[in-house]
Steps between C-alpha positions, in 0.01 A plus 500: 500500500272391217192683375190311384172606346177301499303449181160337458472227235192355324274792596469663158377848415648830615555365851764260374627730222587777745687267736693336217601841363622619842686171551667522158622851577617388845702219341694766308612627841610155614187404694410131519158359425268353764208347315154460657256274319135608483259225600213441744709518816193521723453123463860407579581328830722675755769234456502535122494880522797498738696286256407738218629799698828317559533439126434864415760636742756218465771726357493779757754547776509711814513870410372466144250754368171384350281731293148365543268604215149545637234385449585142407124448452518222756301540824659729758558195720734358235691827469527546876635146538759544226628833633519355850707209366730740310558711810546189714783400267669837548373672188431873488171574325420793269138492381428638154132601499353473152140521620307488826211261450290652775511833314453351154172333590248670726364170631848415634553814709476292816838345409691828525594447866651160418691635200641780716619237749675318214670821385616572855713185485722661233815701557420723200183560297505592133171673422355618167453866596545767766125492562518125567779564749286760678199268500697221665648737756148610589372143529729310731849472351758518777662838554856392415413334169738587217337582164612518139256643242479339156327795323432325167504160333760422240407338169817343367549439129779449247304661217686772315253780426634654181224755435334759720123464556290695253244764591166321504182610676418155633510330838633154589370289787642161604235334718185290504178691423308275742732605785542871425150557355559836330617351164151351458351844566740695278308747280762769435614616158864424585569133417587255775718197420438220750755219547322199647369160396142615569261674267418864567160658433589870533466740210811608309694214658746283313548159660867416446488159668758361740863562405813360661740739669709571191204535268322734742801730537553519124134586439491763774824653376334612177350801680206636696445502877497217756206512742512395866147488644279313745178301497362603840542768765644236735777414254563871443563530873742205490693665215608764751711230665606246239692516173351389169683312227294678235676828569844344459390311188400819321814685606721208398339525156597867488155661498360766736239392751164613634443433871226584753592764752602366840667169410831409659714585196352844433807689626729306264279573201474869588863564589635314196233632259397152386135567420160627610342498846122523480191478719273324250497316170315798349793721593746245360324486166471878480872544563589243234266665248660840562858376509744668262762286327783709643375441855461127436857473370619688808338233719659230283847649552456501876374140495797404281737633765316320781413162347852344511464491879198271463626293207825419682359428846651794685208557737527137614880506523480814711250369755685169531834668564347766727333228708826312558668826601205593722524163673874507566574867571420692814524846339223453245160643588163475326 
């Protein structure tokens, strides 16, 4: 039995970054790569597409396990065809759900039924959160589906952090002001450092520009708080189901976080004392302003204990191994 994992190529952005990271961690466990090229597949002929499927799955044998990272950002028709070809060749499919496009974008909600049908073709589903599992169970996933919950993204790095973050009453945010909106409306007396290639028009904002992964971690690690926030109520709702890389980025850098109440990772932040849970940006700023250095350093110590899990890929290793066990054992339950 061999174990494969798909990985999208030539997509760019966080969609590709997340799949490459998961694939790299999977390779440490002996998984084999199954590359999927990103292109305009909607214009490809059926004959050409069939040949492409055969090329993608050429190395699999009967009984092999294939972890299918979803979405591939191809049309659902492409993904359905590829999974059908994998299963027709005797492969056992575990779908790793990074995002559900019909939930990400309100105008695509009509696709949910078709995505559920795709997920029902899997032997096991790896979902971002317990709330995502419950949502799928309430919306058409078959009763005997086996689930594994990811809980949190990893953010792997080889950086050696030699100093603890310093107590600084400032907030970091890695994200585009045009997408998340609030940085352009920032008028608080606690400074906001924004990491993006765009300009930011908010008051008391320091535009840090775009930094690569290593540079971003080193800058964040100097101190302060990492902010996870949203640009619209719709996206806030989606954050109850998905996981965000921002959270893992800040924790990998060793700094405590600020998150909105109700997101999927709230229980992890609370139970491990990794930062602040707030209902508004006003509350976040007020808590930072009133923070004592001793309390900040307490948060830093808890983050220091937790962050090696993220830096070394243990959340990913766990869900990959759990999914193989879930697939092959009869005594494992959700």
